[in-house]
C-alpha positions in Angstrom: 82.3 72.7 16.2 82.8 76.0 14.6 83.0 79.2 16.5 81.4 80.9 13.6 78.1 78.7 13.8 75.3 81.1 14.4 71.8 79.6 15.3 70.5 82.5 17.2 69.7 86.2 16.4 72.2 86.7 13.7 71.9 90.0 12.0 71.9 88.4 8.6 70.4 89.9 5.5 67.0 88.3 4.9 68.2 87.1 1.4 71.3 85.4 2.8 70.9 81.7 3.5 73.9 81.0 5.5 71.9 80.3 8.6 70.0 77.6 7.0 73.3 76.2 5.6 74.7 76.2 9.2 71.6 74.6 10.6 71.7 71.8 8.1 75.3 71.1 8.9 74.6 70.8 12.6 71.6 68.6 11.9 73.8 66.3 9.7 76.7 66.0 12.3 75.0 66.1 15.8 74.5 62.5 15.8 77.9 61.4 14.7 80.3 59.8 17.3 84.1 60.5 16.9 84.7 57.1 18.5 83.2 55.2 15.6 85.2 54.1 12.5 83.1 55.9 10.0 83.3 59.3 11.6 85.5 61.0 9.3 83.7 59.7 6.2 80.3 61.0 7.4 81.8 64.2 8.7 83.5 65.0 5.3 80.3 64.4 3.5 78.5 66.9 5.8 81.4 69.5 5.3 81.1 69.2 1.5 77.3 69.6 1.6 78.0 72.7 3.8 80.6 74.0 1.3 78.0 73.6 -1.6 75.3 75.4 0.3 77.6 78.4 1.0 78.7 78.5 -2.7 74.9 78.7 -3.7 74.6 81.6 -1.5 77.9 83.3 -2.4 76.4 86.2 -4.4 73.5 87.2 -2.0 75.9 86.7 1.1 78.8 88.5 -0.5 78.9 91.3 2.2 78.0 89.1 5.2 80.6 88.6 7.7 79.0 85.5 9.1 79.2 84.0 5.8 82.8 84.7 5.2 83.6 83.3 8.5 81.7 80.1 7.7 83.6 79.7 4.5 87.0 80.0 6.4 85.8 77.7 9.1 84.7 75.0 6.5 88.2 75.3 4.9 90.0 74.8 8.2 87.8 71.9 9.1 88.3 70.0 5.8 92.2 70.5 6.2 92.0 69.1 9.9 90.1 66.1 8.7 91.9 65.5 5.5 88.6 66.0 3.6 88.8 66.1 -0.2 86.9 68.9 -1.9 85.4 66.5 -4.4 83.3 63.5 -3.2 80.0 62.4 -2.0 77.9 65.0 0.1 75.2 64.5 2.6 71.6 65.2 1.7 70.0 68.0 3.8 66.6 66.4 3.2 65.9 64.3 6.3 63.8 62.0 4.4 66.7 61.3 2.0 69.3 61.1 4.8 67.6 58.3 6.7 69.8 55.1 6.5 68.1 52.2 8.1 71.5 50.6 8.5 73.1 53.4 10.5 72.1 53.1 14.2 73.3 56.5 15.1 70.6 58.1 12.8 67.7 56.3 14.1 66.9 58.7 17.0 66.7 61.7 14.5 64.4 59.7 12.2 62.1 59.1 15.0 62.2 62.9 16.0 61.6 63.8 12.3 58.5 61.5 12.1 56.8 63.4 15.0 58.1 61.3 17.8 59.2 62.9 21.2 62.7 64.4 21.4 65.0 61.6 22.9 68.5 61.8 24.2 71.4 60.3 22.3 71.8 56.6 22.7 73.8 55.3 25.8 76.7 53.0 24.9 78.2 50.3 27.2 81.5 48.7 27.3 82.6 45.1 28.1 86.1 43.6 28.0 87.8 40.3 28.6 91.5 39.8 28.9 94.2 37.9 30.8 93.7 35.4 33.4 90.8 36.0 32.6 89.6 39.3 33.9 86.2 40.5 33.0 84.9 44.1 32.9 81.1 44.0 32.6 78.6 46.3 30.9 78.0 47.6 34.6 81.7 48.4 35.0 82.1 45.6 37.5 85.5 43.9 37.4 85.8 40.4 38.2 88.6 37.5 37.9 87.0 34.2 37.0 87.9 30.5 36.1 85.2 30.0 33.5 87.0 27.1 32.0 85.4 25.8 28.7 83.0 27.7 26.6 80.9 30.6 28.0 78.5 33.2 26.6 79.8 36.9 26.9 76.8 38.2 25.0 73.6 36.6 23.8 70.8 39.0 22.8 68.6 39.5 19.8 71.2 41.1 17.6 74.5 39.6 18.6 76.1 36.5 20.3 79.6 36.3 21.6 81.1 33.0 23.0 84.6 32.6 24.5 86.5 29.5 25.3 89.0 29.3 28.1 91.7 26.8 28.8 94.0 26.3 31.9 97.1 28.4 31.8 99.3 26.8 34.6 99.0 23.1 35.5 97.3 22.6 38.8 95.9 26.1 38.8 92.3 27.4 38.4 93.6 30.2 36.3 92.5 30.2 32.6 92.9 32.4 29.4 91.0 32.7 26.3 92.0 30.7 23.2 88.8 30.8 21.0 86.2 33.5 20.2 83.0 33.0 18.2 80.8 36.0 17.2 77.5 35.6 15.5 75.9 38.9 14.0 72.3 38.0 13.5 70.6 38.9 10.3 68.8 42.4 10.4 66.3 44.1 8.3 68.1 43.9 5.0 71.4 45.4 6.5 73.2 42.2 6.7 72.6 38.4 6.5 73.8 36.3 9.4 77.6 36.5 9.8 79.7 34.2 11.8 83.4 35.2 12.8 85.7 32.8 14.8 89.2 33.3 15.9 91.4 30.8 17.7 95.0 30.9 18.9 97.4 31.6 15.9 94.4 32.0 13.6 93.0 35.6 13.8 91.4 36.0 10.3 90.3 39.3 8.7 87.2 37.7 7.4 83.9 35.8 8.3 83.8 32.1 8.3 82.3 32.3 4.8 85.3 34.2 3.5 83.5 37.6 3.2 84.7 40.8 4.9 81.5 42.5 5.1 77.6 42.0 5.5 74.8 43.4 3.4 75.2 45.8 0.6 78.9 46.4 0.1 78.3 50.0 -0.7 76.7 50.8 2.7 79.3 48.8 4.7 76.8 48.3 7.4 79.1 45.5 8.9 82.8 45.2 8.1 86.0 43.8 9.3 89.1 45.9 9.4 92.6 44.1 9.8 94.8 46.5 11.8 97.8 44.1 12.4 97.9 41.0 10.3 97.1 38.0 12.5 97.2 40.0 15.8 94.6 42.6 15.8 91.2 43.1 13.9 88.3 45.4 14.5 84.6 44.7 13.6 82.2 47.6 12.9 78.4 47.0 12.7 76.9 50.4 11.9 73.3 49.1 11.8 73.6 48.2 15.5 76.1 50.9 16.6 78.6 48.2 17.6 82.3 47.9 17.7 84.5 44.8 18.5 88.3 44.7 19.0 90.0 41.3 19.0 93.7 40.9 19.7 96.2 38.0 20.0 98.9 38.6 22.8 101.1 35.7 23.3 99.1 32.5 23.0 95.7 33.9 24.1 93.0 36.3 22.8 91.4 39.5 24.1 88.1 41.1 23.4 86.7 44.5 23.8 83.2 45.6 22.7 81.0 48.8 22.7 77.2 48.4 22.1 74.1 50.5 22.7 72.4 49.9 26.0 69.0 49.3 24.4 70.3 46.5 22.4 72.5 45.0 25.0 69.2 44.6 27.1 67.1 43.2 24.3 67.1 39.5 25.3 64.8 36.8 26.4 64.7 35.4 30.1 66.3 32.2 28.8 69.3 34.2 27.6 70.2 35.5 31.2 73.6 33.6 31.4 75.8 36.5 29.9 79.0 37.2 31.6 79.1 40.7 30.1 75.7 41.6 31.5 75.5 39.7 34.8 79.1 38.8 35.5 80.5 35.3 36.3 78.6 32.8 38.3 79.8 32.9 42.0 81.0 29.3 41.6 83.3 30.3 38.8 84.9 33.3 40.5 88.5 32.8 41.7 87.6 35.3 44.7 85.4 34.0 47.3 82.3 36.1 48.4 83.8 39.0 46.8 87.1 38.8 48.5 90.5 37.2 47.8 92.4 35.9 50.8 95.6 37.6 51.5 98.7 36.1 49.9 101.1 35.2 52.6 104.9 34.6 51.6 105.9 31.1 51.8 102.3 29.7 51.5 100.1 28.8 48.7 97.7 31.4 47.3 94.0 30.4 46.8 94.5 29.9 43.0 97.2 27.4 43.3 100.3 29.5 42.8 103.1 30.4 45.3 103.7 34.0 46.5 107.2 33.7 44.9 106.1 31.2 42.0 108.4 29.1 40.1 108.1 31.4 37.2 110.9 33.6 38.6 108.6 36.5 39.2 108.4 38.0 42.7 106.1 40.8 43.7 108.9 43.2 43.2 109.9 42.0 39.7 106.3 41.6 38.6 105.5 45.2 39.8 108.6 46.6 37.9 107.7 44.7 34.7 104.0 46.0 34.7 105.3 49.6 35.3 107.2 49.6 32.1 103.8 49.8 30.3 101.3 51.2 32.9 102.1 54.2 34.8 98.7 54.6 36.6 98.3 52.0 39.4 94.6 51.1 38.6 93.0 47.7 38.5 94.6 47.0 35.0 98.1 47.6 36.6 97.1 45.1 39.5 95.7 42.7 37.1 99.1 42.7 35.3 100.9 41.9 38.5 98.3 39.2 39.5 98.8 37.5 36.1 102.6 37.6 36.2 102.7 36.1 39.6 100.0 33.5 38.6 101.4 32.5 35.2 104.9 33.9 34.7 104.0 34.8 31.1 105.2 38.3 30.3 102.7 38.4 27.3 100.0 39.2 30.1 101.6 42.4 30.6 100.9 43.5 27.0 97.2 42.1 27.4 96.6 44.3 30.3 98.0 47.4 28.7 96.1 46.7 25.5 92.9 46.1 27.4 93.3 49.6 29.0 93.9 51.1 25.5 90.8 49.5 24.3 88.8 50.9 27.2 90.0 54.5 26.3 89.1 53.9 22.8 85.6 52.4 23.3 84.3 53.2 26.7 82.0 56.4 26.5 82.7 57.8 30.0 86.3 59.0 30.4 85.8 59.4 34.1 85.3 55.6 34.2 88.2 54.4 32.3 90.3 53.7 35.3 89.1 51.6 38.2 91.0 51.8 41.5 90.8 49.5 44.3 89.0 50.9 47.4 90.9 51.6 50.6 90.0 50.1 53.9 90.6 46.9 55.7 87.4 45.1 54.6 88.2 44.8 51.0 85.7 45.4 48.2 82.2 43.8 48.3 79.9 42.8 45.7 77.6 45.9 46.1 80.5 48.4 45.5 79.9 50.7 42.5 82.9 49.1 40.8 83.3 45.6 42.1 86.9 44.6 42.1 87.4 41.0 42.6 91.3 41.5 43.2 90.5 44.0 46.0 92.4 42.6 49.0 95.4 41.7 46.8 95.6 45.1 45.5 95.5 46.6 48.9 98.5 44.4 49.9 100.3 45.4 46.7 99.7 49.1 47.6 101.3 48.5 51.0 104.4 47.2 49.4 104.8 50.1 46.7 
């Protein structure tokens, strides 16, 4: 973080404690994740603690260049992060800093208590949007019918269920109009909290009217309204989980980031989870991992014509999607697919927002974009990134 940080053989006066101040700052910030909503708050607390430590050593470190560089670096970082000079500070005592309702700090606590050094937690991403298109925790991409109520997630900490309804009469295409989330009670950090959103009712509160769980001071679970009635975020610090829900047009989208060890904490009876295992084969719009090729003038397998009555053709749908998405990845092709299937331009915004949510929550930048594989055989189930739109995308590529 700071070019002035010196954790090695710095030629410091033995009476100058700047190295200890720096070591404590690194310890306080090493577990923080910039993608999480409380990053700036915790980072500023650590910076203020660092500043207090340097002030205490100002006399004995007066002639030390590393000390003065650290003071300047602290000031620069406080300006960059809009940190106030006055405010709470982080404690440098590991026993005092342990927060049982902060998942990110659990690893450090285990190490402090004599456990083996463990790597930072691995986070996974799942998203659902559009027709609907599902990106699983394994980065498999599928397009499914799943009409009615289906569980996306069902583990020991969290349950997420979505309800999908038909979009076009006579078509198997559906979209999400209801999302129910249950945050299960957890070790004094929060009581059970239920959240429910339906079309045209995207509340910024849980069903019981509250906006947070547990002790209001710790904010271990809380809801943030980003756009009234259109976009909310839920941050569950105690399980390191972030959820985004949006309404675009008449339908809802969902994106979630959750630690892998908690994702996999479920019983055998809870194995029907779309985010974990994908859609059942009988619910996929594709068949055996492939979509039959659309032929002009004939019906597509999902019940819409190649040039549907909606007025969108392959060319006009492609142009519409290019207005928001310049990269021709699977989100772009999902947009084209949805326009040809439904004729609803709101699905363009849904695909674009879904990609934005990936960029905000997915831990691996190199996996943000999924591209259809080349070749005549389409994409099969065993591909690293299973793309249910494979053959459709290949045909679209040929047109572009």
